[in-house]
mmCIF file of the N, C-alpha and C atoms, coordinates in Angstrom:
data_MODEL
# 
_entry.id   MODEL 
# 
loop_
_atom_site.group_PDB 
_atom_site.id 
_atom_site.type_symbol 
_atom_site.label_atom_id 
_atom_site.label_alt_id 
_atom_site.label_comp_id 
_atom_site.label_asym_id 
_atom_site.label_entity_id 
_atom_site.label_seq_id 
_atom_site.pdbx_PDB_ins_code 
_atom_site.Cartn_x 
_atom_site.Cartn_y 
_atom_site.Cartn_z 
_atom_site.occupancy 
_atom_site.B_iso_or_equiv 
_atom_site.pdbx_formal_charge 
_atom_site.auth_seq_id 
_atom_site.auth_comp_id 
_atom_site.auth_asym_id 
_atom_site.auth_atom_id 
_atom_site.pdbx_PDB_model_num 
ATOM 1   N N  . MET A 1 1  ? 182.562 107.466 204.231 1.00 0.00 ? 1  MET A N  1 
ATOM 2   C CA . MET A 1 1  ? 181.567 108.526 204.182 1.00 0.00 ? 1  MET A CA 1 
ATOM 3   C C  . MET A 1 1  ? 182.203 109.773 203.558 1.00 0.00 ? 1  MET A C  1 
ATOM 4   N N  . THR A 1 2  ? 181.492 110.379 202.641 1.00 0.00 ? 2  THR A N  1 
ATOM 5   C CA . THR A 1 2  ? 182.020 111.559 201.956 1.00 0.00 ? 2  THR A CA 1 
ATOM 6   C C  . THR A 1 2  ? 181.882 112.803 202.828 1.00 0.00 ? 2  THR A C  1 
ATOM 7   N N  . ASP A 1 3  ? 182.551 113.860 202.430 1.00 0.00 ? 3  ASP A N  1 
ATOM 8   C CA . ASP A 1 3  ? 182.446 115.135 203.156 1.00 0.00 ? 3  ASP A CA 1 
ATOM 9   C C  . ASP A 1 3  ? 181.012 115.657 203.137 1.00 0.00 ? 3  ASP A C  1 
ATOM 10  N N  . ILE A 1 4  ? 180.342 115.530 202.003 1.00 0.00 ? 4  ILE A N  1 
ATOM 11  C CA . ILE A 1 4  ? 178.959 115.999 201.905 1.00 0.00 ? 4  ILE A CA 1 
ATOM 12  C C  . ILE A 1 4  ? 178.071 115.204 202.857 1.00 0.00 ? 4  ILE A C  1 
ATOM 13  N N  . GLU A 1 5  ? 178.226 113.893 202.876 1.00 0.00 ? 5  GLU A N  1 
ATOM 14  C CA . GLU A 1 5  ? 177.440 113.064 203.781 1.00 0.00 ? 5  GLU A CA 1 
ATOM 15  C C  . GLU A 1 5  ? 177.666 113.485 205.233 1.00 0.00 ? 5  GLU A C  1 
ATOM 16  N N  . LYS A 1 6  ? 178.918 113.714 205.600 1.00 0.00 ? 6  LYS A N  1 
ATOM 17  C CA . LYS A 1 6  ? 179.237 114.141 206.970 1.00 0.00 ? 6  LYS A CA 1 
ATOM 18  C C  . LYS A 1 6  ? 178.582 115.476 207.294 1.00 0.00 ? 6  LYS A C  1 
ATOM 19  N N  . GLU A 1 7  ? 178.656 116.424 206.377 1.00 0.00 ? 7  GLU A N  1 
ATOM 20  C CA . GLU A 1 7  ? 178.073 117.746 206.623 1.00 0.00 ? 7  GLU A CA 1 
ATOM 21  C C  . GLU A 1 7  ? 176.555 117.685 206.725 1.00 0.00 ? 7  GLU A C  1 
ATOM 22  N N  . VAL A 1 8  ? 175.924 116.902 205.868 1.00 0.00 ? 8  VAL A N  1 
ATOM 23  C CA . VAL A 1 8  ? 174.460 116.775 205.925 1.00 0.00 ? 8  VAL A CA 1 
ATOM 24  C C  . VAL A 1 8  ? 174.040 116.150 207.250 1.00 0.00 ? 8  VAL A C  1 
ATOM 25  N N  . ILE A 1 9  ? 174.725 115.115 207.683 1.00 0.00 ? 9  ILE A N  1 
ATOM 26  C CA . ILE A 1 9  ? 174.413 114.482 208.966 1.00 0.00 ? 9  ILE A CA 1 
ATOM 27  C C  . ILE A 1 9  ? 174.621 115.472 210.106 1.00 0.00 ? 9  ILE A C  1 
ATOM 28  N N  . GLU A 1 10 ? 175.690 116.243 210.031 1.00 0.00 ? 10 GLU A N  1 
ATOM 29  C CA . GLU A 1 10 ? 175.959 117.265 211.050 1.00 0.00 ? 10 GLU A CA 1 
ATOM 30  C C  . GLU A 1 10 ? 174.820 118.288 211.107 1.00 0.00 ? 10 GLU A C  1 
ATOM 31  N N  . ILE A 1 11 ? 174.351 118.729 209.958 1.00 0.00 ? 11 ILE A N  1 
ATOM 32  C CA . ILE A 1 11 ? 173.261 119.707 209.898 1.00 0.00 ? 11 ILE A CA 1 
ATOM 33  C C  . ILE A 1 11 ? 171.981 119.122 210.488 1.00 0.00 ? 11 ILE A C  1 
ATOM 34  N N  . ILE A 1 12 ? 171.642 117.904 210.097 1.00 0.00 ? 12 ILE A N  1 
ATOM 35  C CA . ILE A 1 12 ? 170.420 117.274 210.609 1.00 0.00 ? 12 ILE A CA 1 
ATOM 36  C C  . ILE A 1 12 ? 170.496 117.131 212.126 1.00 0.00 ? 12 ILE A C  1 
ATOM 37  N N  . ALA A 1 13 ? 171.644 116.670 212.622 1.00 0.00 ? 13 ALA A N  1 
ATOM 38  C CA . ALA A 1 13 ? 171.812 116.501 214.066 1.00 0.00 ? 13 ALA A CA 1 
ATOM 39  C C  . ALA A 1 13 ? 171.662 117.830 214.798 1.00 0.00 ? 13 ALA A C  1 
ATOM 40  N N  . GLU A 1 14 ? 172.253 118.871 214.236 1.00 0.00 ? 14 GLU A N  1 
ATOM 41  C CA . GLU A 1 14 ? 172.186 120.201 214.856 1.00 0.00 ? 14 GLU A CA 1 
ATOM 42  C C  . GLU A 1 14 ? 170.751 120.727 214.879 1.00 0.00 ? 14 GLU A C  1 
ATOM 43  N N  . VAL A 1 15 ? 170.068 120.668 213.750 1.00 0.00 ? 15 VAL A N  1 
ATOM 44  C CA . VAL A 1 15 ? 168.699 121.195 213.659 1.00 0.00 ? 15 VAL A CA 1 
ATOM 45  C C  . VAL A 1 15 ? 167.749 120.380 214.546 1.00 0.00 ? 15 VAL A C  1 
ATOM 46  N N  . CYS A 1 16 ? 167.953 119.067 214.592 1.00 0.00 ? 16 CYS A N  1 
ATOM 47  C CA . CYS A 1 16 ? 167.049 118.195 215.347 1.00 0.00 ? 16 CYS A CA 1 
ATOM 48  C C  . CYS A 1 16 ? 167.463 118.019 216.807 1.00 0.00 ? 16 CYS A C  1 
ATOM 49  N N  . SER A 1 17 ? 168.589 118.617 217.185 1.00 0.00 ? 17 SER A N  1 
ATOM 50  C CA . SER A 1 17 ? 169.095 118.517 218.565 1.00 0.00 ? 17 SER A CA 1 
ATOM 51  C C  . SER A 1 17 ? 169.271 117.064 219.008 1.00 0.00 ? 17 SER A C  1 
ATOM 52  N N  . VAL A 1 18 ? 169.931 116.288 218.140 1.00 0.00 ? 18 VAL A N  1 
ATOM 53  C CA . VAL A 1 18 ? 170.236 114.895 218.459 1.00 0.00 ? 18 VAL A CA 1 
ATOM 54  C C  . VAL A 1 18 ? 171.725 114.656 218.225 1.00 0.00 ? 18 VAL A C  1 
ATOM 55  N N  . PRO A 1 19 ? 172.294 113.616 218.853 1.00 0.00 ? 19 PRO A N  1 
ATOM 56  C CA . PRO A 1 19 ? 173.707 113.317 218.615 1.00 0.00 ? 19 PRO A CA 1 
ATOM 57  C C  . PRO A 1 19 ? 173.938 112.909 217.158 1.00 0.00 ? 19 PRO A C  1 
ATOM 58  N N  . GLU A 1 20 ? 175.078 113.323 216.620 1.00 0.00 ? 20 GLU A N  1 
ATOM 59  C CA . GLU A 1 20 ? 175.389 112.981 215.218 1.00 0.00 ? 20 GLU A CA 1 
ATOM 60  C C  . GLU A 1 20 ? 175.348 111.485 214.973 1.00 0.00 ? 20 GLU A C  1 
ATOM 61  N N  . ASN A 1 21 ? 175.778 110.695 215.966 1.00 0.00 ? 21 ASN A N  1 
ATOM 62  C CA . ASN A 1 21 ? 175.823 109.238 215.755 1.00 0.00 ? 21 ASN A CA 1 
ATOM 63  C C  . ASN A 1 21 ? 174.433 108.600 215.708 1.00 0.00 ? 21 ASN A C  1 
ATOM 64  N N  . SER A 1 22 ? 173.386 109.373 215.987 1.00 0.00 ? 22 SER A N  1 
ATOM 65  C CA . SER A 1 22 ? 172.027 108.831 215.871 1.00 0.00 ? 22 SER A CA 1 
ATOM 66  C C  . SER A 1 22 ? 171.428 109.101 214.493 1.00 0.00 ? 22 SER A C  1 
ATOM 67  N N  . VAL A 1 23 ? 172.139 109.871 213.670 1.00 0.00 ? 23 VAL A N  1 
ATOM 68  C CA . VAL A 1 23 ? 171.667 110.198 212.318 1.00 0.00 ? 23 VAL A CA 1 
ATOM 69  C C  . VAL A 1 23 ? 172.423 109.340 211.313 1.00 0.00 ? 23 VAL A C  1 
ATOM 70  N N  . THR A 1 24 ? 171.675 108.696 210.415 1.00 0.00 ? 24 THR A N  1 
ATOM 71  C CA . THR A 1 24 ? 172.285 107.911 209.339 1.00 0.00 ? 24 THR A CA 1 
ATOM 72  C C  . THR A 1 24 ? 171.758 108.429 208.006 1.00 0.00 ? 24 THR A C  1 
ATOM 73  N N  . LEU A 1 25 ? 172.298 107.913 206.939 1.00 0.00 ? 25 LEU A N  1 
ATOM 74  C CA . LEU A 1 25 ? 171.814 108.304 205.616 1.00 0.00 ? 25 LEU A CA 1 
ATOM 75  C C  . LEU A 1 25 ? 170.383 107.825 205.386 1.00 0.00 ? 25 LEU A C  1 
ATOM 76  N N  . GLU A 1 26 ? 169.950 106.835 206.150 1.00 0.00 ? 26 GLU A N  1 
ATOM 77  C CA . GLU A 1 26 ? 168.583 106.338 206.034 1.00 0.00 ? 26 GLU A CA 1 
ATOM 78  C C  . GLU A 1 26 ? 167.608 107.138 206.883 1.00 0.00 ? 26 GLU A C  1 
ATOM 79  N N  . SER A 1 27 ? 168.112 108.028 207.746 1.00 0.00 ? 27 SER A N  1 
ATOM 80  C CA . SER A 1 27 ? 167.237 108.848 208.587 1.00 0.00 ? 27 SER A CA 1 
ATOM 81  C C  . SER A 1 27 ? 166.335 109.694 207.697 1.00 0.00 ? 27 SER A C  1 
ATOM 82  N N  . SER A 1 28 ? 165.087 109.858 208.150 1.00 0.00 ? 28 SER A N  1 
ATOM 83  C CA . SER A 1 28 ? 164.147 110.618 207.336 1.00 0.00 ? 28 SER A CA 1 
ATOM 84  C C  . SER A 1 28 ? 163.221 111.457 208.204 1.00 0.00 ? 28 SER A C  1 
ATOM 85  N N  . ALA A 1 29 ? 162.469 112.305 207.527 1.00 0.00 ? 29 ALA A N  1 
ATOM 86  C CA . ALA A 1 29 ? 161.511 113.161 208.210 1.00 0.00 ? 29 ALA A CA 1 
ATOM 87  C C  . ALA A 1 29 ? 160.621 112.285 209.089 1.00 0.00 ? 29 ALA A C  1 
ATOM 88  N N  . GLY A 1 30 ? 160.473 112.698 210.330 1.00 0.00 ? 30 GLY A N  1 
ATOM 89  C CA . GLY A 1 30 ? 159.667 111.938 211.267 1.00 0.00 ? 30 GLY A CA 1 
ATOM 90  C C  . GLY A 1 30 ? 160.471 111.036 212.182 1.00 0.00 ? 30 GLY A C  1 
ATOM 91  N N  . ASP A 1 31 ? 161.741 110.777 211.843 1.00 0.00 ? 31 ASP A N  1 
ATOM 92  C CA . ASP A 1 31 ? 162.565 109.921 212.693 1.00 0.00 ? 31 ASP A CA 1 
ATOM 93  C C  . ASP A 1 31 ? 162.944 110.601 214.009 1.00 0.00 ? 31 ASP A C  1 
ATOM 94  N N  . PHE A 1 32 ? 162.982 111.924 213.986 1.00 0.00 ? 32 PHE A N  1 
ATOM 95  C CA . PHE A 1 32 ? 163.339 112.696 215.174 1.00 0.00 ? 32 PHE A CA 1 
ATOM 96  C C  . PHE A 1 32 ? 162.221 113.690 215.438 1.00 0.00 ? 32 PHE A C  1 
ATOM 97  N N  . GLU A 1 33 ? 161.957 113.953 216.705 1.00 0.00 ? 33 GLU A N  1 
ATOM 98  C CA . GLU A 1 33 ? 160.853 114.833 217.081 1.00 0.00 ? 33 GLU A CA 1 
ATOM 99  C C  . GLU A 1 33 ? 160.898 116.171 216.350 1.00 0.00 ? 33 GLU A C  1 
ATOM 100 N N  . LYS A 1 34 ? 162.101 116.732 216.200 1.00 0.00 ? 34 LYS A N  1 
ATOM 101 C CA . LYS A 1 34 ? 162.211 118.051 215.577 1.00 0.00 ? 34 LYS A CA 1 
ATOM 102 C C  . LYS A 1 34 ? 162.284 118.010 214.050 1.00 0.00 ? 34 LYS A C  1 
ATOM 103 N N  . TRP A 1 35 ? 162.291 116.797 213.460 1.00 0.00 ? 35 TRP A N  1 
ATOM 104 C CA . TRP A 1 35 ? 162.279 116.717 211.995 1.00 0.00 ? 35 TRP A CA 1 
ATOM 105 C C  . TRP A 1 35 ? 160.828 116.592 211.533 1.00 0.00 ? 35 TRP A C  1 
ATOM 106 N N  . ASP A 1 36 ? 160.095 117.656 211.807 1.00 0.00 ? 36 ASP A N  1 
ATOM 107 C CA . ASP A 1 36 ? 158.726 117.779 211.330 1.00 0.00 ? 36 ASP A CA 1 
ATOM 108 C C  . ASP A 1 36 ? 158.760 118.704 210.118 1.00 0.00 ? 36 ASP A C  1 
ATOM 109 N N  . SER A 1 37 ? 157.622 119.240 209.717 1.00 0.00 ? 37 SER A N  1 
ATOM 110 C CA . SER A 1 37 ? 157.614 120.081 208.514 1.00 0.00 ? 37 SER A CA 1 
ATOM 111 C C  . SER A 1 37 ? 158.480 121.327 208.685 1.00 0.00 ? 37 SER A C  1 
ATOM 112 N N  . MET A 1 38 ? 158.432 121.941 209.845 1.00 0.00 ? 38 MET A N  1 
ATOM 113 C CA . MET A 1 38 ? 159.271 123.123 210.082 1.00 0.00 ? 38 MET A CA 1 
ATOM 114 C C  . MET A 1 38 ? 160.741 122.742 210.187 1.00 0.00 ? 38 MET A C  1 
ATOM 115 N N  . GLY A 1 39 ? 161.024 121.632 210.829 1.00 0.00 ? 39 GLY A N  1 
ATOM 116 C CA . GLY A 1 39 ? 162.398 121.146 210.923 1.00 0.00 ? 39 GLY A CA 1 
ATOM 117 C C  . GLY A 1 39 ? 162.966 120.820 209.554 1.00 0.00 ? 39 GLY A C  1 
ATOM 118 N N  . HIS A 1 40 ? 162.120 120.263 208.695 1.00 0.00 ? 40 HIS A N  1 
ATOM 119 C CA . HIS A 1 40 ? 162.533 119.932 207.330 1.00 0.00 ? 40 HIS A CA 1 
ATOM 120 C C  . HIS A 1 40 ? 162.979 121.199 206.600 1.00 0.00 ? 40 HIS A C  1 
ATOM 121 N N  . LEU A 1 41 ? 162.172 122.247 206.731 1.00 0.00 ? 41 LEU A N  1 
ATOM 122 C CA . LEU A 1 41 ? 162.535 123.516 206.098 1.00 0.00 ? 41 LEU A CA 1 
ATOM 123 C C  . LEU A 1 41 ? 163.821 124.087 206.696 1.00 0.00 ? 41 LEU A C  1 
ATOM 124 N N  . SER A 1 42 ? 163.987 123.952 207.987 1.00 0.00 ? 42 SER A N  1 
ATOM 125 C CA . SER A 1 42 ? 165.211 124.443 208.645 1.00 0.00 ? 42 SER A CA 1 
ATOM 126 C C  . SER A 1 42 ? 166.435 123.681 208.163 1.00 0.00 ? 42 SER A C  1 
ATOM 127 N N  . ILE A 1 43 ? 166.300 122.367 208.025 1.00 0.00 ? 43 ILE A N  1 
ATOM 128 C CA . ILE A 1 43 ? 167.414 121.547 207.525 1.00 0.00 ? 43 ILE A CA 1 
ATOM 129 C C  . ILE A 1 43 ? 167.787 121.986 206.113 1.00 0.00 ? 43 ILE A C  1 
ATOM 130 N N  . LEU A 1 44 ? 166.793 122.109 205.251 1.00 0.00 ? 44 LEU A N  1 
ATOM 131 C CA . LEU A 1 44 ? 167.081 122.486 203.862 1.00 0.00 ? 44 LEU A CA 1 
ATOM 132 C C  . LEU A 1 44 ? 167.610 123.908 203.754 1.00 0.00 ? 44 LEU A C  1 
ATOM 133 N N  . ARG A 1 45 ? 167.149 124.802 204.616 1.00 0.00 ? 45 ARG A N  1 
ATOM 134 C CA . ARG A 1 45 ? 167.675 126.169 204.622 1.00 0.00 ? 45 ARG A CA 1 
ATOM 135 C C  . ARG A 1 45 ? 169.149 126.165 205.016 1.00 0.00 ? 45 ARG A C  1 
ATOM 136 N N  . GLU A 1 46 ? 169.497 125.378 206.020 1.00 0.00 ? 46 GLU A N  1 
ATOM 137 C CA . GLU A 1 46 ? 170.890 125.303 206.461 1.00 0.00 ? 46 GLU A CA 1 
ATOM 138 C C  . GLU A 1 46 ? 171.761 124.636 205.394 1.00 0.00 ? 46 GLU A C  1 
ATOM 139 N N  . VAL A 1 47 ? 171.252 123.588 204.763 1.00 0.00 ? 47 VAL A N  1 
ATOM 140 C CA . VAL A 1 47 ? 171.986 122.929 203.670 1.00 0.00 ? 47 VAL A CA 1 
ATOM 141 C C  . VAL A 1 47 ? 172.217 123.928 202.538 1.00 0.00 ? 47 VAL A C  1 
ATOM 142 N N  . SER A 1 48 ? 171.187 124.688 202.201 1.00 0.00 ? 48 SER A N  1 
ATOM 143 C CA . SER A 1 48 ? 171.305 125.701 201.139 1.00 0.00 ? 48 SER A CA 1 
ATOM 144 C C  . SER A 1 48 ? 172.394 126.707 201.464 1.00 0.00 ? 48 SER A C  1 
ATOM 145 N N  . ALA A 1 49 ? 172.400 127.188 202.696 1.00 0.00 ? 49 ALA A N  1 
ATOM 146 C CA . ALA A 1 49 ? 173.393 128.180 203.112 1.00 0.00 ? 49 ALA A CA 1 
ATOM 147 C C  . ALA A 1 49 ? 174.801 127.589 203.119 1.00 0.00 ? 49 ALA A C  1 
ATOM 148 N N  . ARG A 1 50 ? 174.931 126.388 203.641 1.00 0.00 ? 50 ARG A N  1 
ATOM 149 C CA . ARG A 1 50 ? 176.251 125.763 203.761 1.00 0.00 ? 50 ARG A CA 1 
ATOM 150 C C  . ARG A 1 50 ? 176.870 125.460 202.414 1.00 0.00 ? 50 ARG A C  1 
ATOM 151 N N  . PHE A 1 51 ? 176.057 125.016 201.454 1.00 0.00 ? 51 PHE A N  1 
ATOM 152 C CA . PHE A 1 51 ? 176.596 124.600 200.161 1.00 0.00 ? 51 PHE A CA 1 
ATOM 153 C C  . PHE A 1 51 ? 176.389 125.632 199.051 1.00 0.00 ? 51 PHE A C  1 
ATOM 154 N N  . GLY A 1 52 ? 175.724 126.741 199.346 1.00 0.00 ? 52 GLY A N  1 
ATOM 155 C CA . GLY A 1 52 ? 175.515 127.774 198.340 1.00 0.00 ? 52 GLY A CA 1 
ATOM 156 C C  . GLY A 1 52 ? 174.607 127.336 197.214 1.00 0.00 ? 52 GLY A C  1 
ATOM 157 N N  . ILE A 1 53 ? 173.568 126.587 197.565 1.00 0.00 ? 53 ILE A N  1 
ATOM 158 C CA . ILE A 1 53 ? 172.606 126.094 196.573 1.00 0.00 ? 53 ILE A CA 1 
ATOM 159 C C  . ILE A 1 53 ? 171.201 126.506 197.005 1.00 0.00 ? 53 ILE A C  1 
ATOM 160 N N  . SER A 1 54 ? 170.229 126.231 196.152 1.00 0.00 ? 54 SER A N  1 
ATOM 161 C CA . SER A 1 54 ? 168.841 126.499 196.536 1.00 0.00 ? 54 SER A CA 1 
ATOM 162 C C  . SER A 1 54 ? 167.965 125.350 196.046 1.00 0.00 ? 54 SER A C  1 
ATOM 163 N N  . PHE A 1 55 ? 166.834 125.203 196.696 1.00 0.00 ? 55 PHE A N  1 
ATOM 164 C CA . PHE A 1 55 ? 165.870 124.171 196.347 1.00 0.00 ? 55 PHE A CA 1 
ATOM 165 C C  . PHE A 1 55 ? 164.567 124.839 195.945 1.00 0.00 ? 55 PHE A C  1 
ATOM 166 N N  . ASP A 1 56 ? 163.945 124.348 194.875 1.00 0.00 ? 56 ASP A N  1 
ATOM 167 C CA . ASP A 1 56 ? 162.617 124.860 194.553 1.00 0.00 ? 56 ASP A CA 1 
ATOM 168 C C  . ASP A 1 56 ? 161.585 124.051 195.350 1.00 0.00 ? 56 ASP A C  1 
ATOM 169 N N  . PHE A 1 57 ? 160.347 124.485 195.304 1.00 0.00 ? 57 PHE A N  1 
ATOM 170 C CA . PHE A 1 57 ? 159.295 123.864 196.111 1.00 0.00 ? 57 PHE A CA 1 
ATOM 171 C C  . PHE A 1 57 ? 159.180 122.364 195.844 1.00 0.00 ? 57 PHE A C  1 
ATOM 172 N N  . ASN A 1 58 ? 159.174 121.975 194.576 1.00 0.00 ? 58 ASN A N  1 
ATOM 173 C CA . ASN A 1 58 ? 159.030 120.552 194.238 1.00 0.00 ? 58 ASN A CA 1 
ATOM 174 C C  . ASN A 1 58 ? 160.190 119.723 194.776 1.00 0.00 ? 58 ASN A C  1 
ATOM 175 N N  . GLU A 1 59 ? 161.394 120.273 194.714 1.00 0.00 ? 59 GLU A N  1 
ATOM 176 C CA . GLU A 1 59 ? 162.549 119.559 195.273 1.00 0.00 ? 59 GLU A CA 1 
ATOM 177 C C  . GLU A 1 59 ? 162.385 119.389 196.776 1.00 0.00 ? 59 GLU A C  1 
ATOM 178 N N  . MET A 1 60 ? 161.979 120.448 197.462 1.00 0.00 ? 60 MET A N  1 
ATOM 179 C CA . MET A 1 60 ? 161.803 120.373 198.914 1.00 0.00 ? 60 MET A CA 1 
ATOM 180 C C  . MET A 1 60 ? 160.779 119.307 199.284 1.00 0.00 ? 60 MET A C  1 
ATOM 181 N N  . MET A 1 61 ? 159.732 119.207 198.502 1.00 0.00 ? 61 MET A N  1 
ATOM 182 C CA . MET A 1 61 ? 158.675 118.242 198.800 1.00 0.00 ? 61 MET A CA 1 
ATOM 183 C C  . MET A 1 61 ? 159.083 116.809 198.473 1.00 0.00 ? 61 MET A C  1 
ATOM 184 N N  . SER A 1 62 ? 160.022 116.635 197.541 1.00 0.00 ? 62 SER A N  1 
ATOM 185 C CA . SER A 1 62 ? 160.417 115.275 197.157 1.00 0.00 ? 62 SER A CA 1 
ATOM 186 C C  . SER A 1 62 ? 161.535 114.717 198.039 1.00 0.00 ? 62 SER A C  1 
ATOM 187 N N  . ILE A 1 63 ? 162.216 115.574 198.765 1.00 0.00 ? 63 ILE A N  1 
ATOM 188 C CA . ILE A 1 63 ? 163.296 115.133 199.650 1.00 0.00 ? 63 ILE A CA 1 
ATOM 189 C C  . ILE A 1 63 ? 162.688 114.567 200.925 1.00 0.00 ? 63 ILE A C  1 
ATOM 190 N N  . GLU A 1 64 ? 163.044 113.310 201.226 1.00 0.00 ? 64 GLU A N  1 
ATOM 191 C CA . GLU A 1 64 ? 162.458 112.659 202.391 1.00 0.00 ? 64 GLU A CA 1 
ATOM 192 C C  . GLU A 1 64 ? 163.491 112.127 203.375 1.00 0.00 ? 64 GLU A C  1 
ATOM 193 N N  . SER A 1 65 ? 164.736 111.991 202.953 1.00 0.00 ? 65 SER A N  1 
ATOM 194 C CA . SER A 1 65 ? 165.738 111.374 203.825 1.00 0.00 ? 65 SER A CA 1 
ATOM 195 C C  . SER A 1 65 ? 167.077 112.091 203.713 1.00 0.00 ? 65 SER A C  1 
ATOM 196 N N  . ALA A 1 66 ? 167.971 111.727 204.612 1.00 0.00 ? 66 ALA A N  1 
ATOM 197 C CA . ALA A 1 66 ? 169.318 112.290 204.568 1.00 0.00 ? 66 ALA A CA 1 
ATOM 198 C C  . ALA A 1 66 ? 169.985 111.947 203.244 1.00 0.00 ? 66 ALA A C  1 
ATOM 199 N N  . SER A 1 67 ? 169.783 110.735 202.761 1.00 0.00 ? 67 SER A N  1 
ATOM 200 C CA . SER A 1 67 ? 170.407 110.360 201.482 1.00 0.00 ? 67 SER A CA 1 
ATOM 201 C C  . SER A 1 67 ? 169.827 111.167 200.320 1.00 0.00 ? 67 SER A C  1 
ATOM 202 N N  . ASP A 1 68 ? 168.534 111.520 200.397 1.00 0.00 ? 68 ASP A N  1 
ATOM 203 C CA . ASP A 1 68 ? 167.943 112.385 199.363 1.00 0.00 ? 68 ASP A CA 1 
ATOM 204 C C  . ASP A 1 68 ? 168.613 113.756 199.369 1.00 0.00 ? 68 ASP A C  1 
ATOM 205 N N  . ILE A 1 69 ? 168.886 114.270 200.569 1.00 0.00 ? 69 ILE A N  1 
ATOM 206 C CA . ILE A 1 69 ? 169.550 115.574 200.681 1.00 0.00 ? 69 ILE A CA 1 
ATOM 207 C C  . ILE A 1 69 ? 170.947 115.491 200.085 1.00 0.00 ? 69 ILE A C  1 
ATOM 208 N N  . VAL A 1 70 ? 171.683 114.440 200.428 1.00 0.00 ? 70 VAL A N  1 
ATOM 209 C CA . VAL A 1 70 ? 173.039 114.255 199.899 1.00 0.00 ? 70 VAL A CA 1 
ATOM 210 C C  . VAL A 1 70 ? 172.995 114.197 198.374 1.00 0.00 ? 70 VAL A C  1 
ATOM 211 N N  . SER A 1 71 ? 172.072 113.426 197.825 1.00 0.00 ? 71 SER A N  1 
ATOM 212 C CA . SER A 1 71 ? 171.959 113.303 196.365 1.00 0.00 ? 71 SER A CA 1 
ATOM 213 C C  . SER A 1 71 ? 171.685 114.653 195.714 1.00 0.00 ? 71 SER A C  1 
ATOM 214 N N  . ALA A 1 72 ? 170.802 115.438 196.339 1.00 0.00 ? 72 ALA A N  1 
ATOM 215 C CA . ALA A 1 72 ? 170.484 116.754 195.788 1.00 0.00 ? 72 ALA A CA 1 
ATOM 216 C C  . ALA A 1 72 ? 171.696 117.674 195.823 1.00 0.00 ? 72 ALA A C  1 
ATOM 217 N N  . VAL A 1 73 ? 172.460 117.638 196.922 1.00 0.00 ? 73 VAL A N  1 
ATOM 218 C CA . VAL A 1 73 ? 173.655 118.482 197.031 1.00 0.00 ? 73 VAL A CA 1 
ATOM 219 C C  . VAL A 1 73 ? 174.676 118.074 195.982 1.00 0.00 ? 73 VAL A C  1 
ATOM 220 N N  . VAL A 1 74 ? 174.903 116.771 195.851 1.00 0.00 ? 74 VAL A N  1 
ATOM 221 C CA . VAL A 1 74 ? 175.873 116.291 194.862 1.00 0.00 ? 74 VAL A CA 1 
ATOM 222 C C  . VAL A 1 74 ? 175.457 116.736 193.472 1.00 0.00 ? 74 VAL A C  1 
ATOM 223 N N  . LYS A 1 75 ? 174.185 116.578 193.148 1.00 0.00 ? 75 LYS A N  1 
ATOM 224 C CA . LYS A 1 75 ? 173.687 116.969 191.829 1.00 0.00 ? 75 LYS A CA 1 
ATOM 225 C C  . LYS A 1 75 ? 173.877 118.462 191.575 1.00 0.00 ? 75 LYS A C  1 
ATOM 226 N N  . LYS A 1 76 ? 173.577 119.272 192.585 1.00 0.00 ? 76 LYS A N  1 
ATOM 227 C CA . LYS A 1 76 ? 173.640 120.720 192.413 1.00 0.00 ? 76 LYS A CA 1 
ATOM 228 C C  . LYS A 1 76 ? 175.062 121.269 192.467 1.00 0.00 ? 76 LYS A C  1 
ATOM 229 N N  . THR A 1 77 ? 175.965 120.569 193.126 1.00 0.00 ? 77 THR A N  1 
ATOM 230 C CA . THR A 1 77 ? 177.337 121.062 193.254 1.00 0.00 ? 77 THR A CA 1 
ATOM 231 C C  . THR A 1 77 ? 178.322 120.250 192.420 1.00 0.00 ? 77 THR A C  1 
ATOM 232 N N  . ARG A 1 78 ? 177.844 119.111 191.942 1.00 0.00 ? 78 ARG A N  1 
ATOM 233 C CA . ARG A 1 78 ? 178.722 118.190 191.194 1.00 0.00 ? 78 ARG A CA 1 
ATOM 234 C C  . ARG A 1 78 ? 179.939 117.795 192.029 1.00 0.00 ? 78 ARG A C  1 
ATOM 235 N N  . ARG A 1 79 ? 179.693 117.697 193.347 1.00 0.00 ? 79 ARG A N  1 
ATOM 236 C CA . ARG A 1 79 ? 180.754 117.242 194.280 1.00 0.00 ? 79 ARG A CA 1 
ATOM 237 C C  . ARG A 1 79 ? 180.339 115.897 194.841 1.00 0.00 ? 79 ARG A C  1 
ATOM 238 N N  . SER A 1 80 ? 181.301 115.200 195.408 1.00 0.00 ? 80 SER A N  1 
ATOM 239 C CA . SER A 1 80 ? 180.992 113.933 196.079 1.00 0.00 ? 80 SER A CA 1 
ATOM 240 C C  . SER A 1 80 ? 181.787 113.820 197.349 1.00 0.00 ? 80 SER A C  1 
# 
């Protein structure tokens, strides 16, 4: 697992108030009670702050899973 993957999982777990080991790269909006529309925005806001990136509206709407978030971070930071 890459550093970005670990950080994204950590963020999702923190925002959704679930143990990190319950979050996988396949986890998606709706898998956890707090990953609703507001939780989704909170996750992306925290990801933006942590990695120094931003998402436009269309990107936010197209992201559906932890792996989508990781892919977006990698693309925007060119890190893996």
